[in-house]
C-alpha positions in Angstrom: 4.1 2.8 -20.3 0.8 4.0 -18.8 0.1 4.8 -14.9 -2.2 1.5 -14.5 0.6 -0.5 -16.1 3.0 1.2 -13.6 1.3 0.3 -10.4 0.4 -3.3 -11.4 4.4 -4.2 -12.0 4.8 -1.9 -8.8 2.2 -4.2 -7.0 4.0 -7.7 -8.5 7.4 -6.4 -7.2 6.1 -6.0 -3.8 4.9 -9.2 -3.7 8.4 -10.5 -4.9 10.7 -8.8 -2.6 13.5 -10.9 -1.0 13.4 -9.4 2.5 10.3 -8.9 4.5 9.6 -5.0 5.1 9.4 -3.5 8.5 5.3 -3.4 9.4 5.5 0.1 9.1 6.6 -0.5 5.3 3.6 -2.9 5.3 1.2 -0.7 6.6 1.8 2.2 4.5 2.0 -0.1 1.2 -0.9 -1.4 2.0 -3.1 1.6 2.6 -1.7 3.3 -0.4 -2.7 0.0 -2.6 -6.0 -0.1 -0.9 -6.4 3.8 -1.5 -5.3 3.4 -5.4 -7.6 0.7 -6.0 -10.8 1.4 -4.1 -10.5 4.7 -3.1 -11.7 6.2 0.8 -11.9 3.5 3.3 -15.9 2.2 2.8 -15.5 -0.5 6.2 -16.4 0.1 9.9 -13.2 0.0 11.9 -12.4 -3.3 13.4 -13.0 -4.1 17.5 -10.2 -4.0 20.2 -10.0 -7.9 19.3 -8.6 -7.5 15.7 -5.2 -5.1 16.5 -4.0 -6.1 13.1 -7.1 -5.4 10.9 -7.4 -2.3 13.1 -3.7 -1.0 12.2 -4.5 -2.0 8.4 -7.7 0.1 9.1 -6.3 2.7 10.6 -3.7 3.0 7.6 -5.8 3.4 4.9 -8.3 5.7 6.4 -5.3 7.9 6.8 -5.0 8.2 3.2 -8.9 9.6 3.1 -9.1 12.0 0.3 -6.1 11.5 -1.6 -7.0 11.1 -5.3 -6.5 7.8 -6.8 -4.0 8.4 -9.3 -2.3 10.8 -6.5 -1.9 7.2 -4.7 -0.9 5.4 -7.4 2.0 7.6 -8.1 3.2 7.4 -4.5 3.1 3.6 -4.1 4.7 3.7 -7.3 7.3 5.5 -5.8 7.1 3.6 -2.4 7.3 0.1 -4.3 10.3 1.2 -6.2 11.8 2.3 -2.5 11.5 -1.1 -1.2 12.7 -3.2 -4.1 15.8 -0.5 -3.9 16.3 -1.5 0.2 15.0 -5.1 -0.1 15.8 -6.3 -3.5 13.5 -9.0 -5.6 13.8 -12.3 -5.3 
């Protein structure tokens, strides 16, 4: 199985978790996904009226400089960890 195939399967598994992950876990998996698919953060930081958007932007921006393949590998490992702790539907 190629890295992209493993990544796509992990992304599908994350969508089908039995229990909702914590906010920290969600931010981490979001940031790794964005870094894997898009690369470095390419948008302006949201303002004070969007705390959720700001938290997501900060999480993604914290991955700046991480190569996309490396981010995919980390995403896959984190997704597998979430599946183990939260189970699948």
